[in-house]
Each structure stands twice: as C-alpha cells, then as structure tokens.
VEXDREN-930841 format. One record per residue (C-alpha): x, y, z. Coordinates in steps of 0.02 Angstrom, whole numbers, padded with zeros to 5 digits, always signed. Example, Ala and Ser with C-alpha at 12.3 -4.5 7.8 and 13.67 -1.06 7.14 Angstrom:
2
+00615-00225+00390 +00684-00053+00357 
# end
This chain:
986
+02994+04183+06850 +03117+04281+06926 +03200+04142+07021 +03264+04070+06854 +03429+04174+06850 +03442+04103+07027 +03417+03911+06979 +03517+03951+06809 +03654+04011+06931 +03664+03887+07061 +03681+03766+06942 +03834+03836+06866 +03909+03860+07040 +03869+03659+07063 +03929+03600+06902 +04088+03703+06933 +04114+03577+07087 +04168+03449+06999 +04293+03589+06880 +04465+03565+06895 +04572+03720+06893 +04748+03751+06888 +04750+03844+07068 +04788+04014+07017 +04622+04061+06944 +04452+03976+06917 +04397+04071+06753 +04455+03957+06657 +04415+03780+06717 +04405+03608+06637 +04362+03409+06656 +04342+03280+06547 +04215+03357+06423 +04285+03507+06391 +04347+03695+06448 +04231+03797+06539 +04251+03997+06536 +04152+04078+06647 +04037+03925+06706 +03996+03907+06537 +04044+03742+06440 +04121+03788+06253 +04187+03691+06104 +04351+03782+06063 +04331+03809+05861 +04519+03876+05818 +04617+03948+05685 +04803+03978+05672 +04835+04156+05619 +05043+04212+05627 +05025+04420+05626 +05209+04430+05583 +05159+04365+05410 +05018+04487+05386 +05127+04675+05469 +04957+04777+05445 +04874+04797+05602 +04706+04863+05522 +04700+04681+05424 +04703+04586+05584 +04540+04633+05601 +04472+04593+05438 +04544+04407+05455 +04474+04377+05630 +04303+04464+05585 +04326+04308+05439 +04361+04197+05575 +04219+04241+05683 +04101+04245+05514 +04158+04056+05501 +04114+04003+05646 +04275+04015+05739 +04264+04067+05944 +04463+04077+05961 +04629+04124+05865 +04770+04034+05899 +04944+04125+05889 +05145+04104+05881 +05242+04258+05963 +05423+04250+05861 +05546+04298+05975 +05652+04325+05815 +05521+04470+05750 +05514+04559+05897 +05712+04562+05938 +05858+04644+05818 +05979+04600+05965 +06005+04547+06127 +05896+04658+06268 +05821+04758+06157 +05626+04713+06122 +05506+04792+06012 +05300+04761+06025 +05274+04965+05975 +05297+04984+05790 +05129+04935+05698 +05169+04764+05652 +05226+04719+05825 +05115+04777+05924 +05030+04678+06036 +04915+04776+06111 +04833+04801+05965 +04824+04636+05916 +04732+04582+06068 +04637+04706+06057 +04575+04667+05878 +04540+04507+05938 +04437+04552+06067 +04332+04671+05959 +04300+04522+05846 +04239+04437+05990 +04386+04289+05991 +04470+04215+06137 +04655+04176+06097 +04781+04040+06132 +04943+04125+06167 +05098+04021+06103 +05268+04121+06155 +05365+03989+06166 +05512+04006+06158 +05535+03892+06003 +05413+03895+05881 +05462+03812+05735 +05317+03857+05604 +05410+03853+05446 +05469+04036+05507 +05657+04072+05518 +05766+03981+05662 +05609+03910+05699 +05556+04092+05793 +05734+04087+05905 +05799+04272+05913 +05961+04254+05775 +06074+04346+05896 +06062+04179+05963 +06119+04090+05809 +06298+04135+05836 +06317+04013+05968 +06258+04124+06104 +06097+04024+06120 +06188+03861+06209 +06115+03716+06190 +05928+03746+06125 +05782+03675+06195 +05870+03608+06370 +05916+03661+06531 +06092+03727+06472 +06093+03890+06581 +06167+03983+06424 +06010+03953+06340 +05907+03986+06479 +05969+04158+06503 +05937+04214+06334 +05752+04132+06328 +05699+04204+06474 +05737+04363+06452 +05595+04355+06303 +05477+04277+06421 +05491+04419+06546 +05465+04546+06387 +05312+04479+06299 +05259+04361+06449 +05176+04541+06557 +05101+04598+06383 +04997+04406+06360 +04968+04424+06564 +04882+04602+06543 +04771+04528+06419 +04709+04355+06478 +04522+04334+06515 +04546+04344+06705 +04580+04552+06664 +04462+04579+06542 +04586+04511+06404 +04555+04379+06270 +04681+04248+06325 +04616+04074+06385 +04765+03966+06375 +04947+03985+06362 +05065+03854+06262 +05239+03793+06355 +05372+03767+06232 +05291+03679+06072 +05296+03506+05987 +05437+03441+06132 +05444+03274+06143 +05470+03190+06317 +05620+03054+06293 +05644+03019+06477 +05533+03010+06612 +05644+03062+06757 +05641+03230+06861 +05822+03252+06821 +05823+03256+06652 +05859+03396+06544 +05689+03433+06473 +05575+03404+06618 +05702+03533+06718 +05681+03646+06559 +05476+03647+06546 +05485+03662+06734 +05592+03835+06723 +05484+03889+06571 +05316+03849+06670 +05405+03957+06818 +05462+04085+06693 +05294+04101+06639 +05201+04123+06813 +05333+04246+06861 +05292+04347+06730 +05089+04346+06780 +05027+04218+06662 +04908+04119+06769 +04762+04050+06632 +04803+03857+06611 +04942+03805+06502 +04976+03695+06359 +05090+03598+06263 +05078+03505+06084 +05144+03334+06069 +05200+03311+05898 +05108+03183+05799 +05109+03029+05891 +05278+03022+05928 +05301+03020+06121 +05161+03042+06262 +05253+03205+06340 +05184+03319+06479 +05019+03265+06549 +04976+03252+06737 +04887+03098+06695 +05035+02993+06614 +05206+02981+06719 +05199+03134+06785 +05376+03173+06856 +05371+03382+06819 +05357+03483+06679 +05177+03442+06633 +05071+03567+06586 +04869+03602+06633 +04802+03533+06468 +04879+03391+06352 +04886+03418+06160 +04909+03298+06019 +04950+03371+05862 +04888+03295+05695 +04896+03321+05515 +04820+03180+05459 +04757+03145+05277 +04906+03094+05163 +04847+03211+05022 +04935+03249+04878 +04953+03399+04760 +04961+03295+04605 +04832+03174+04647 +04658+03218+04707 +04616+03039+04736 +04770+02983+04861 +04753+02979+05052 +04569+03023+05116 +04613+02896+05280 +04542+02979+05428 +04641+02949+05628 +04519+02847+05724 +04624+02822+05882 +04634+02993+05950 +04483+02952+06058 +04574+02783+06134 +04766+02916+06148 +04669+03051+06251 +04599+02914+06360 +04756+02830+06391 +04858+02989+06407 +04757+03126+06460 +04598+03063+06528 +04558+03187+06649 +04559+03335+06532 +04461+03403+06394 +04550+03303+06196 +04627+03454+06124 +04730+03461+05942 +04827+03620+05975 +04863+03599+05761 +04737+03484+05659 +04754+03507+05469 +04722+03662+05401 +04829+03634+05259 +05012+03608+05204 +05165+03708+05174 +05261+03679+05009 +05439+03700+04993 +05555+03747+04845 +05542+03684+04699 +05394+03617+04719 +05216+03635+04704 +05122+03818+04710 +04959+03800+04824 +04844+03826+04692 +04894+03662+04633 +04843+03559+04785 +04667+03523+04764 +04676+03374+04880 +04697+03514+05040 +04576+03655+04956 +04429+03515+04933 +04262+03529+05036 +04264+03358+05060 +04409+03375+05172 +04353+03473+05333 +04171+03388+05300 +04258+03205+05336 +04403+03266+05461 +04343+03403+05547 +04177+03291+05588 +04263+03139+05620 +04377+03231+05774 +04230+03296+05854 +04169+03128+05854 +04305+03085+05929 +04251+03188+06087 +04387+03325+06034 +04325+03506+06111 +04463+03601+06091 +04502+03605+05895 +04634+03731+05819 +04668+03726+05633 +04858+03760+05577 +04842+03863+05477 +04683+03947+05453 +04768+04091+05362 +04942+04064+05324 +04999+04221+05249 +05149+04283+05187 +05354+04258+05236 +05390+04433+05166 +05570+04480+05192 +05676+04344+05263 +05531+04283+05390 +05549+04087+05306 +05645+03956+05357 +05740+03880+05222 +05590+03736+05204 +05475+03848+05127 +05456+04011+04993 +05384+04157+04997 +05214+04111+04985 +05133+04034+05155 +04961+03997+05094 +04963+03846+05153 +04814+03796+05067 +04707+03869+05221 +04540+03900+05239 +04595+04092+05190 +04697+04118+05056 +04847+04226+05052 +04764+04351+04978 +04626+04361+05109 +04481+04278+05001 +04387+04142+05098 +04404+03976+05010 +04247+03847+05010 +04343+03732+05137 +04295+03861+05247 +04111+03884+05198 +04129+03685+05247 +04195+03717+05394 +04079+03854+05454 +03928+03709+05412 +04039+03610+05565 +04078+03757+05701 +03915+03848+05674 +03836+03672+05739 +03977+03631+05868 +03924+03807+05960 +03729+03796+05973 +03750+03601+06010 +03770+03624+06191 +03737+03402+06216 +03888+03399+06102 +04013+03493+06253 +04011+03347+06360 +04000+03174+06300 +04047+02994+06330 +04084+02894+06193 +03929+02764+06198 +03991+02639+06048 +04089+02650+05882 +04130+02549+05728 +04101+02472+05566 +03946+02446+05546 +03891+02521+05717 +03696+02533+05688 +03672+02542+05518 +03630+02434+05394 +03791+02409+05301 +04005+02375+05340 +04012+02515+05215 +03967+02640+05353 +04076+02668+05497 +03969+02764+05637 +04022+02862+05786 +03887+02876+05912 +03910+03006+06095 +03785+03042+06245 +03776+03189+06295 +03796+03179+06477 +03674+03292+06535 +03510+03254+06450 +03478+03092+06316 +03543+03186+06163 +03640+03076+06046 +03759+03136+05914 +03793+03006+05772 +03919+03040+05624 +03899+02928+05498 +04048+02933+05381 +04127+02786+05246 +04214+02656+05319 +04327+02688+05191 +04347+02873+05197 +04468+02882+05023 +04316+02815+04934 +04190+02915+04801 +04053+02797+04793 +03874+02812+04832 +03835+02712+04985 +03640+02714+05034 +03612+02658+05202 +03482+02639+05348 +03525+02696+05535 +03439+02643+05684 +03456+02782+05820 +03406+02751+06021 +03295+02889+06084 +03185+02933+06243 +03037+02843+06164 +03148+02686+06109 +03236+02632+05949 +03183+02725+05768 +03256+02665+05599 +03302+02796+05482 +03294+02730+05308 +03355+02836+05157 +03521+02908+05221 +03657+02898+05093 +03855+02939+05090 +03897+03033+04919 +04074+03024+04882 +04204+03097+05032 +04070+03150+05151 +04032+03120+05336 +03843+03162+05402 +03794+03209+05578 +03604+03137+05633 +03541+03211+05804 +03424+03117+05929 +03333+03218+06069 +03405+03353+05999 +03326+03536+06080 +03293+03672+05988 +03203+03819+06096 +03056+03729+06165 +03047+03610+06029 +03135+03444+06031 +03215+03339+05897 +03167+03178+05912 +03298+03131+05795 +03341+03220+05621 +03446+03139+05472 +03463+03304+05402 +03610+03393+05452 +03593+03515+05600 +03696+03678+05533 +03619+03801+05687 +03475+03854+05754 +03411+04002+05848 +03263+04062+05969 +03221+04239+05902 +03012+04256+05956 +03004+04090+05899 +03148+03946+05862 +03215+03941+05690 +03312+03808+05633 +03426+03782+05499 +03475+03605+05395 +03560+03570+05248 +03603+03417+05154 +03679+03386+04973 +03552+03424+04848 +03444+03256+04811 +03490+03171+04968 +03343+03137+05085 +03309+03215+05261 +03204+03147+05394 +03166+03236+05557 +03047+03215+05703 +02987+03330+05842 +02964+03230+06005 +02789+03335+06029 +02648+03210+05999 +02538+03356+05934 +02464+03346+05750 +02595+03480+05660 +02555+03560+05499 +02642+03656+05385 +02681+03780+05266 +02827+03763+05126 +02919+03906+05033 +03036+03918+04902 +03118+03785+04807 +02989+03621+04799 +03083+03483+04925 +02935+03375+04907 +02912+03405+05104 +02776+03295+05183 +02710+03211+05321 +02787+03038+05345 +02695+02862+05384 +02781+02806+05563 +02763+02654+05635 +02753+02728+05813 +02605+02841+05890 +02722+02945+05986 +02773+03067+05860 +02764+03146+05685 +02899+03159+05568 +02929+03221+05406 +03010+03183+05259 +03089+03283+05093 +03229+03268+04959 +03325+03425+04969 +03309+03525+04818 +03443+03661+04757 +03433+03808+04841 +03318+03835+04998 +03132+03781+05071 +03085+03860+05193 +02954+03761+05320 +02817+03846+05423 +02775+03723+05557 +02639+03723+05656 +02717+03706+05818 +02797+03867+05820 +02980+03799+05734 +03030+03878+05554 +03165+03765+05457 +03273+03840+05322 +03317+03663+05224 +03453+03719+05124 +03558+03628+05006 +03748+03633+05020 +03807+03791+04901 +03655+03871+04985 +03716+03823+05164 +03906+03929+05125 +03812+04077+05100 +03707+04055+05236 +03793+04161+05391 +03752+04176+05594 +03821+04343+05645 +03833+04371+05842 +03749+04498+05918 +03884+04481+06061 +04053+04521+06070 +04070+04354+06186 +04151+04219+06092 +04026+04093+06183 +03887+04138+06071 +03709+04053+06129 +03579+04054+06004 +03479+04179+06067 +03628+04294+06036 +03651+04278+05846 +03551+04312+05691 +03539+04231+05514 +03588+04307+05364 +03580+04220+05186 +03654+04264+05014 +03839+04379+05035 +04022+04328+05010 +04039+04383+05202 +03944+04439+05359 +04083+04527+05446 +03963+04584+05586 +03773+04627+05621 +03678+04720+05743 +03489+04765+05777 +03419+04945+05838 +03257+04994+05831 +03179+04892+05698 +03334+04891+05581 +03454+04767+05548 +03625+04841+05514 +03722+04694+05430 +03925+04726+05380 +04004+04617+05243 +04075+04583+05067 +04005+04541+04909 +04059+04475+04741 +03889+04487+04641 +03743+04561+04652 +03604+04448+04741 +03472+04424+04894 +03494+04454+05058 +03390+04360+05176 +03380+04392+05349 +03305+04316+05496 +03298+04443+05646 +03138+04437+05738 +02949+04484+05714 +03001+04671+05765 +03143+04713+05627 +03066+04786+05478 +03214+04845+05400 +03397+04806+05332 +03547+04892+05343 +03688+04847+05208 +03854+04936+05237 +03784+05071+05306 +03634+05098+05156 +03467+05054+05214 +03405+04958+05083 +03212+04924+05027 +03164+04790+05104 +03031+04680+05095 +02935+04536+05235 +02927+04354+05188 +02759+04268+05224 +02870+04174+05359 +02931+04336+05447 +03095+04352+05358 +03186+04520+05270 +03239+04520+05108 +03320+04659+04998 +03434+04658+04844 +03619+04706+04874 +03729+04757+04732 +03911+04661+04730 +04061+04690+04622 +04060+04599+04458 +04037+04778+04319 +04150+04868+04438 +04311+04890+04341 +04513+04903+04401 +04616+04999+04293 +04803+04928+04340 +04947+05005+04248 +05085+04945+04152 +05253+04926+04258 +05358+05062+04158 +05480+05196+04162 +05611+05108+04273 +05773+05156+04309 +05941+05043+04361 +06094+05036+04421 +06227+04916+04474 +06207+04830+04600 +06344+04746+04644 +06491+04873+04639 +06606+04782+04763 +06653+04674+04593 +06783+04796+04548 +06926+04774+04638 +06936+04972+04655 +06782+04960+04760 +06803+05047+04928 +06756+04928+05058 +06850+05017+05199 +06685+05044+05307 +06675+04845+05314 +06690+04726+05444 +06835+04634+05456 +06812+04445+05470 +06945+04408+05578 +06883+04267+05713 +07000+04112+05741 +06873+04058+05874 +06682+04035+05875 +06540+04001+06004 +06459+03881+05876 +06460+03702+05886 +06478+03690+05710 +06687+03715+05678 +06744+03803+05513 +06837+03705+05366 +06960+03851+05356 +07029+04006+05480 +06951+04142+05513 +06799+04115+05540 +06678+04176+05420 +06516+04123+05490 +06399+04277+05454 +06311+04281+05624 +06472+04289+05709 +06476+04465+05646 +06305+04512+05676 +06233+04487+05510 +06104+04372+05510 +05969+04391+05376 +05993+04402+05201 +06116+04406+05075 +06313+04418+05098 +06448+04506+05011 +06621+04430+05062 +06790+04508+05001 +06941+04403+05031 +07123+04481+04990 +07285+04376+04922 +07462+04424+04861 +07507+04241+04806 +07521+04246+04619 +07525+04048+04611 +07354+04020+04681 +07255+03935+04544 +07095+03887+04620 +06976+03923+04751 +06878+03765+04854 +06715+03860+04957 +06599+03798+05031 +06441+03872+05070 +06271+03862+05143 +06146+03985+05149 +05996+03852+05154 +05894+03771+05037 +05893+03869+04854 +06004+03950+04912 +06153+04003+04768 +06301+04123+04754 +06425+04182+04635 +06617+04225+04630 +06728+04339+04549 +06913+04371+04536 +06985+04537+04493 +06827+04587+04454 +06793+04414+04330 +06667+04298+04335 +06733+04125+04401 +06602+04022+04475 +06435+04001+04547 +06319+03878+04618 +06135+03898+04552 +06037+03826+04706 +05961+03674+04733 +05777+03666+04831 +05851+03501+04923 +06026+03555+04957 +06074+03669+05119 +06263+03680+05079 +06364+03683+04925 +06536+03652+04891 +06665+03679+04747 +06822+03694+04660 +06847+03850+04568 +06975+03871+04452 +07061+04018+04442 +07054+04024+04208 +07080+04192+04138 +07107+04300+04279 +07264+04388+04287 +07321+04376+04463 +07423+04523+04543 +07596+04503+04646 +07473+04568+04785 +07298+04649+04804 +07200+04497+04712 +07015+04524+04771 +06906+04383+04778 +06713+04451+04788 +06588+04324+04838 +06383+04374+04857 +06307+04236+04967 +06104+04197+04941 +06014+04152+05108 +05841+04083+05121 +05829+04084+05302 +05914+03992+05471 +05848+03828+05515 +05742+03744+05661 +05810+03625+05773 +05740+03495+05670 +05866+03505+05547 +06037+03456+05608 +06172+03456+05674 +06143+03625+05768 +05972+03697+05706 +05963+03875+05692 +06135+03903+05750 +06194+03802+05566 +06282+03935+05525 +06262+04056+05373 +06402+04116+05238 +06554+04026+05192 +06619+03874+05308 +06783+03871+05205 +06894+03950+05073 +07053+03890+05046 +07157+03942+04898 +07237+03786+04797 +07407+03801+04713 +07411+03708+04530 +07480+03564+04633 +07334+03599+04768 +07471+03672+04906 +07344+03758+05031 +07383+03949+05013 +07310+04097+05143 +07206+04255+05123 +07285+04401+05179 +07112+04472+05229 +06945+04430+05232 +06815+04563+05258 +06613+04532+05256 +06446+04636+05234 +06265+04610+05266 +06124+04719+05300 +06142+04886+05329 +06179+04908+05510 +06178+04748+05560 +06106+04688+05718 +06058+04880+05738 +05886+04866+05664 +05902+05033+05592 +05724+05024+05485 +05630+04950+05647 +05468+04980+05553 +05513+04843+05433 +05599+04745+05576 +05772+04652+05594 +05706+04527+05447 +05649+04625+05306 +05827+04657+05189 +05975+04585+05165 +06168+04630+05125 +06166+04689+04914 +06211+04856+04879 +06067+04891+04831 +05965+04868+05006 +06130+04930+05099 +06097+05098+05015 +05898+05094+05036 +05880+05111+04854 +05698+04989+04893 +05648+05127+05004 +05513+05258+04956 +05582+05417+04934 +05755+05387+04874 +05801+05480+04705 +05833+05373+04568 +05853+05537+04463 +06054+05517+04399 +06000+05311+04366 +06016+05245+04197 +05836+05200+04093 +05826+05035+04099 +05709+04906+04109 +05704+04695+04182 +05621+04652+04048 +05706+04736+03890 +05867+04757+03957 +05901+04642+04102 +06079+04624+04153 +06236+04562+04046 +06335+04439+04115 +06340+04373+04302 +06294+04520+04399 +06160+04597+04499 +06062+04745+04428 +05924+04866+04541 +05771+04909+04470 +05659+05036+04524 +05484+05121+04456 +05330+05210+04524 +05138+05156+04504 +04972+05251+04553 +04810+05156+04603 +04661+05231+04633 +04544+05082+04694 +04388+05137+04752 +04359+05152+04948 +04221+05031+04936 +04324+04888+04859 +04442+04736+04928 +04537+04722+04776 +04672+04576+04829 +04839+04634+04711 +04988+04560+04663 +05142+04570+04550 +05172+04418+04442 +05350+04368+04384 +05391+04254+04219 +05576+04221+04151 +05642+04107+03978 +05673+03934+04005 +05840+03920+04076 +05867+04077+04159 +05949+04061+04309 +05945+04219+04420 +05902+04257+04593 +05763+04395+04595 +05677+04510+04741 +05551+04617+04748 +05520+04771+04849 +05357+04878+04880 +05366+05032+04952 +05529+04974+05051 +05473+04780+05084 +05525+04628+05012 +05370+04541+04962 +05435+04397+04846 +05586+04295+04787 +05582+04231+04629 +05691+04072+04562 +05648+04045+04405 +05748+03902+04401 +05690+03827+04544 +05527+03887+04570 +05378+03864+04609 +05306+04031+04628 +05273+04164+04493 +05160+04282+04589 +05157+04379+04764 +05014+04449+04815 +05025+04632+04909 +04928+04676+05056 +04839+04846+05075 +04931+04956+05182 +05091+04879+05096 +05024+04917+04946 +04934+05095+04926 +04788+05067+04829 +04753+05255+04828 +04924+05332+04791 +05078+05319+04752 +05184+05148+04775 +05390+05130+04744 +05424+04981+04650 +05588+04894+04659 +05667+04735+04591 +05831+04658+04613 +05907+04550+04474 +06041+04430+04520 +06108+04342+04345 +06213+04206+04401 +06265+04143+04236 +06367+04237+04101 +06217+04222+03973 +06155+04379+04100 +05973+04376+04156 +05801+04475+04106 +05618+04442+04169 +05473+04390+04017 +05360+04448+04133 +05354+04590+04263 +05163+04663+04294 +05019+04683+04417 +04869+04565+04441 +04722+04570+04528 +04630+04399+04615 +04466+04488+04637 +04362+04607+04659 +04211+04629+04812 +04123+04751+04875 +04146+04777+05061 +04079+04863+05212 +04271+04839+05274 +04375+05033+05298 +04514+04964+05193 +04531+05188+05137 +04575+05184+05353 +04741+05093+05332 +04891+05194+05391 +04987+05151+05234 +05095+05309+05284 +05137+05238+05466 +05201+05070+05381 +05312+05177+05269 +05454+05253+05326 +05540+05336+05187 +05738+05344+05125 +05860+05407+05228 +06040+05416+05173 +06153+05247+05218 +06293+05296+05130 +06404+05257+05288 +06346+05063+05231 +06405+05062+05072 
# end
C-alpha cells in the first residue's frame, strides 16, 4: 500500500495544473469551484470578528475556539487604523488590546485561517469608518481617491500594519490566506485614468511593497456595482478574488413574520462578474446593527431565529458559494468612542455569539451546516445542474437547487420553500439522479421556514449512500465509518447504500421505527424511519454506525478536530454529544480528553474509536461506560446549582464634574481656539474655527469657554454637531441658559438661546458650552464623511435687535493630552473631555477620600450640571466558571440625561434614558476583575434644570457556565494601568 501516498500526491499536482495563482505564491490557489490551500480544496466558512471590540487578548482565543467548535475554519478581521494610531506617524501594535501578533497566534492556535482586511477604510459602523481621527481635520485629503494628500496619509498605515500581516501569511507558516483591498468601494467608471482605479492600483502596490503576497480580495456593496473583477471590464484595480456583500432577508425586530425572502440570483451574478473565480460573499447577514432610539438586540427575534441560517445559509451554498463570511459572528462592544454615530454602545449585532460571549441557538443551527460542508468534499467543486420551482419535486410549492460534483457521481439537492417566508407544512416527494438511475424518495417535508439537503452517491468512508433524505451533519472514518444525520422530530428520513449486500441492523436509544423499506430496485437496500425526540443509534452490518438526531440534540453535537489544520478531514475529528460547548479534544493512549463548557448537568457521549476507554472532561477523569455500539458515556456536572453573589453598588463618593461652568474657573492651560482658516472642506458658520479636530481633540465630549465684553448681547445663535443622539448644554456666567437633548436621527442641532435673567458684565462674560459626541461619520454620510466637523460649527452673539456681536476669546478643552495618547493601553478612543475624565477620576487608584458621600440613585444631580460618582466592589467568582456580568441602568420616565459608565478605567457604556434603547452593558473578564477589586465610575450629566438621578444601578449576571477555559489566567492588571496625576489637563 506504500504507493497510495505517491498516487494521491501525483493527483494533487495534476489537479493544481488547472488552478490559478496570483504569480506571487502557489500556496493559495483557486478556480471557479473553490480555494485550494496547499493543494487541497476547502469551503471557507468564516466569521467576522473585531478584536478592537473585545480588548482582552485572552478572550480572543475564547471566541476563536467557539468559531472552531461551531464548524468555522476561518476568521475575517478588520484592522481599524483609528484604533492603532492616535496621531500621525505614531502606531501601537504591542499594548495588550492592540497586540496583532498575539491575535494571529490565537487564530492559529484555534485552528483558523485568517482573512485580513486592513483597509485603509472599513465602514464597520466604527468611528470615522476606521480612518485615523487625526485625518478628520481635513489633513486626510479627499478620502478614498487617488488624491496625493490622502495617499500619503494611508500609505503610512499600510506600511506599518502590512508587514505584521505579511509575517503571518500562510506562506510564512501563519494563518492569513487572503487580504482585502479597501472595502465596499463601488467602481463607477471603467476607465484606467479614473481616480478610483488609480487608487486601487496604489493600494495593491502598497500591499505588495509591504510583503503581502497571498491573494487579494474586495467586497462589492450589495448589487450596486460590478467592481474590481479580473473577469469583468478590467481596466485596472482588479483583485484576485471578487466578492459580493449581501444582507438578505428584510427581517423586522417587531414582526417575526416580516421578511424571509431569499435572493436567488447570486449564482447568475457570479457567473457574469467572476466566472473563473470561486463565489465569495465577504459579508453575509450574521445579524444587523441597531441605531440610537431604535431596538435593543434581544428584541429582534427574527435575526435571532435558527430558521434564518437553516434557510439562508444553505441557500447560498446551494448557489455554489464556497467562501462565506458571516458579518458579524461576534460583534462585541463599542466601548469608549469606538462607534460611529449610527450605533450605540452595544455591537451585539444579533450575531451568533452574543455580546456576552454566549453561543446562541442560531450558531448551533449554523454548526449543522458548516460541519456538513467540512466533510462533503464533493460539494467543494460542483456545477449547477438545475434549479427552479417544482424542479425534481412533486409540488410547485418547493424550489430545488441541484449541484453535481465535478469529481464524482455525487449530487446535492437543496429543497426549500418556493416562498421562503412561509411557515406552512409542505409534504412532497423528490426524484433524484443516482449512479443506478433515478430514484423517487417519498415522505419529505418542510416544516415552517426550513431547508433540507438530500445527497446522492455520497461517500461515507468505505461505504456510499446511494441517497439520503435525512440531512448529513457530518461523518468520521475512525475504525469504521460513523455518520450523523438529523431531522426535525416527526419527520421521515430515508437512505440507501450503494452496496447490494443484505444489510442488517441493531437500533439503540429513542424508538424511531427504523426499518428496511421495500424498494422496486434490487440494486440497493433502503431504510426508513421517523425521527424521534433525542437520539437513535443504528449499527449496520456493513460497518456503518449511524446517529439519527433531532435538531435540539444535534445542537449539542460537536466534532472537535484532532488537528490544528483548519481544513479538517473525516479522519481528524472525534464526536461528542451533550455539553453546551466543546472547545478542544485530544486522544492520548486509551483516554480522550475533552475541554469545554457546560450549563446544566448532562450525559456526555464520545465516539473516538474502538481503542479508547476513558473520558477526561476539563482535566478530570470521569467514570466512563461503553455503549454496545462502541461509544463512551459519562456524567458531567453543570452550573445550575452554582450561586453567584453580586454585591450591591453602594458607598459612592461624588464630586462636581463641571467646574468650568463657574466664571472664575481657571482655564489658563486650555487651548486657545483662534484659527481663522481650516483644511476642512466644510466651512465654519462663524470665526474663529471651533471644530474640535482642528485643535487635536477628536473623541469624546468637548468643553468650550467663550469670553465677551458687550453687555448689549441678548442671545446666542449656536450650531453644534456631535453625531446622532449627541446633545449639548450652555451656561452663561454660571447660569444655565439652554440645551439640546439630542435625537437619534439628528447629527446637527441649532438654537437661538436667549440670555434671560443673566446679569452681564462690562467685560469677562463667560459662555461655557459642553458638547457631547457619538463618533465621527463614515464616508457614506455627507458631505465629508469622517471629516464632517465635531463640536461647535458656529456661535454668534446677537443683540436685542439681532445685530451681530463678537466674542473676545474662545478656548477649548477635550480629552486629556489630546492626541498625545497618555493612556496607551486603553488607547486614544477611550475617554473624552469631561472634567472627571481629564483628571483621571475613572482610573483605578484615584483617591476619592476628600469627596462627598452621595449616590447616583438617591442624590443624583441637582439642576443642569455634571456630577461624577465612584465606588469600588469586590467579586469572587469561582475560577472554573464563566459568568458574563454587566451593569444595568434605569431612570424615571422624562429624565433627560447623558450617563457614562466606567469600569476599571474603561468607558463601557453610554446610557441616554431619554433616547435609548440600551440599559444593560456587559463587561468582559479582564476589564472586570472576577477575583478581586473593581472601580466603577458613573458620570451623570443632567441636561435640564430638573436635574437627574438613576432609579436603577446594579450588577447583573447573564448566565453561569462551568468552563475549561482559563478565565482566571486573564491578566487584568496588565490591562488596567492605574491613576497618575493629570492636574495639568484640568
């Protein structure tokens, strides 16, 4: 048998003759079927993850293990320029939450490929679309064009991040297989001299100069253009592999019956635009974002439903898409000022993994699909044989896609409702083509929003299904073939082997009525059953062992690989049923060691081969039994009886966080705002220029002080732009004169504020304006995207007869140090310009001994003003538990306030009770010390003279899991540098 490796190696070489490469390497190649990595085909099942939205490096592995556990082999990652560069020429890739090498190492350890998306532009509902905010003063030039000023700005980013990605390419032993050039940039002209074509060529050259040699990609924004494909009007700028983004479904947060229409034109689109390339969807709907004042993610049951992946993800695979990335798979948190104005603090996204890092049911359903694609090698290179309403089925209520494997007789039939919105029960029969001729399979059913794969001539180890109407979840070879099938309880499954042997069987577990079924053909033996609740296991005399699972049981099924290779084959995984999560598994001697998480005590069943006799769970040997069919079972504990004592948030100390309201406040160290010109294309309404970015204050609240001497001043005409939901307050000589509460749909607000009941002086009148901030815009928001100014756009004094009067002097203050990035661990987007932020009151170790005793729930803020509240609390969560913990806020109806939450120095929540919707803010381990002391600060900005206080402020736990992950090993101290004197920034 020694000749077999030679034959297989020769075959691989021959197949690669027909593959395409980019002329720079041959490790990652492609054709119109799929990618080929190291000569092996792979269906890329990828999920989007943004490390910036989870700034705890240890938790990157937690998320990546959950990707791998649910069948993904790839992670797609945006690299936010804004997160790494606080000022021009300064880059940070080494502090913990920005350590890219640690990120790549975690992906490789988890067994995932990486699709790197360094931009320079992202969108991603992130601040400035990912552009470094130091470009927001106009020095970034004309964004996303070949403008030379812009080129010089982004070139330094690619020159910095590019070599780090290059070092981690698969060609260098790393996980990176693809790099994306730009993002959703629609080609508007097929002209080699067009600025966009030149721009794309510039970036491609910069990638190559940085050492990036794996294939390049791009993502079309929906069906809005036909851009950058070598197969379609290529005049320059084209990438190696074209991609098409799609957020299909049209789902509703308020009506679960809304939407649900699949798009059936992907296949045709790719055939026209990129026929020589594999079909790639760089962003497919993994959920959807929500805006200020809209819904919280937990309300959006349509996006959370397992029906969505069951129909939509199967559908796109049936349209020959072999590179599929779900955006998002873990959304995370817009902590600090990471968000663009279109989203609030949570970036949960209704993703498969909740913001709390919990696995949702929709991910468990996705796992049934991804594990199927992993082992179904015939699916990796197919032709579209037929498709249509009533195609091969007995009713026009069903639409069928038929894919034929290029390398075998195998076919893959996807049956779905013709109207995929329908929740009816549809019974039908299907006529399939097999190697022995047509076979009609009766008793198929689609129950509600469901799609079903039917396979023919499907190899399972050394046996072959002639057909199976029960869906294949996966199979393994072991010492004999083990196949896992699933259906909804009560549905009929039928399969036949190509073998003509008389096959007998023994059935165990739930009674499914499994039996041989009469056939008109003498060339095969078929079996039929009705799926029971739970699991039925059938031992067949041809050596095949079949697990028949209903969907809830299938959700507890895992196939952890025994290799770190992302391209897992059927001989490199084991099977586990029962736990909430299986992270990893390995075999040593006669013991299979499983690491995972569990919520409730349950039976664990493991199939790892005949020579395995014992199970170890999270490092503990279990009392193990062997089943008649060769699997191992044992009992594992859960966390259902574990109690978590969360302390009440009491003992607050408080101080005034708006002393700038007082006319006597010393602002001698503030920046004088005296510019009369700006690089910004948006011209100011008045002079001097008061745009915050022009004075190097980018993120967070800004405080302005304007001085004037004219006693005839009667009002102020002020225009402020802070982003959606941002508000502002104004005080004159210490008295409140006006405010705007913010609105979820308004970016800019204007008011004429009268100076009622304010005594003016001959000179030295002081106007104090505090403006809030919800991020810089993405490029989709006109007129200038991330360069749309923030702060005061115009401030005009008016006399009683509306004569324009002048200010003598303006000063501005923002985050401490501006672009100096004085807290590099938390980074340039963490804090703003409120007095307490500038002095570091949010940081662990700040001494509040001299502060007054006051509570945000009992005392709050009297009148319009800003107050800071700080307390400490201890946690003692057992080290073997994963307990997602958050902070919950509440306020009386009518409260107009802007509240910020700080935990151990990190701004982890913006709570606007009058706008909403978010009231709960999860805090990840590492930011939160699960064993030890924590500092919690709340800034309460009351916008009206009625003042403001909270009705609720408490810690909450979302769930409890026993876990084999080393949460206790998270280095919170490294992530939480303590307070240092900041008085110079007062």
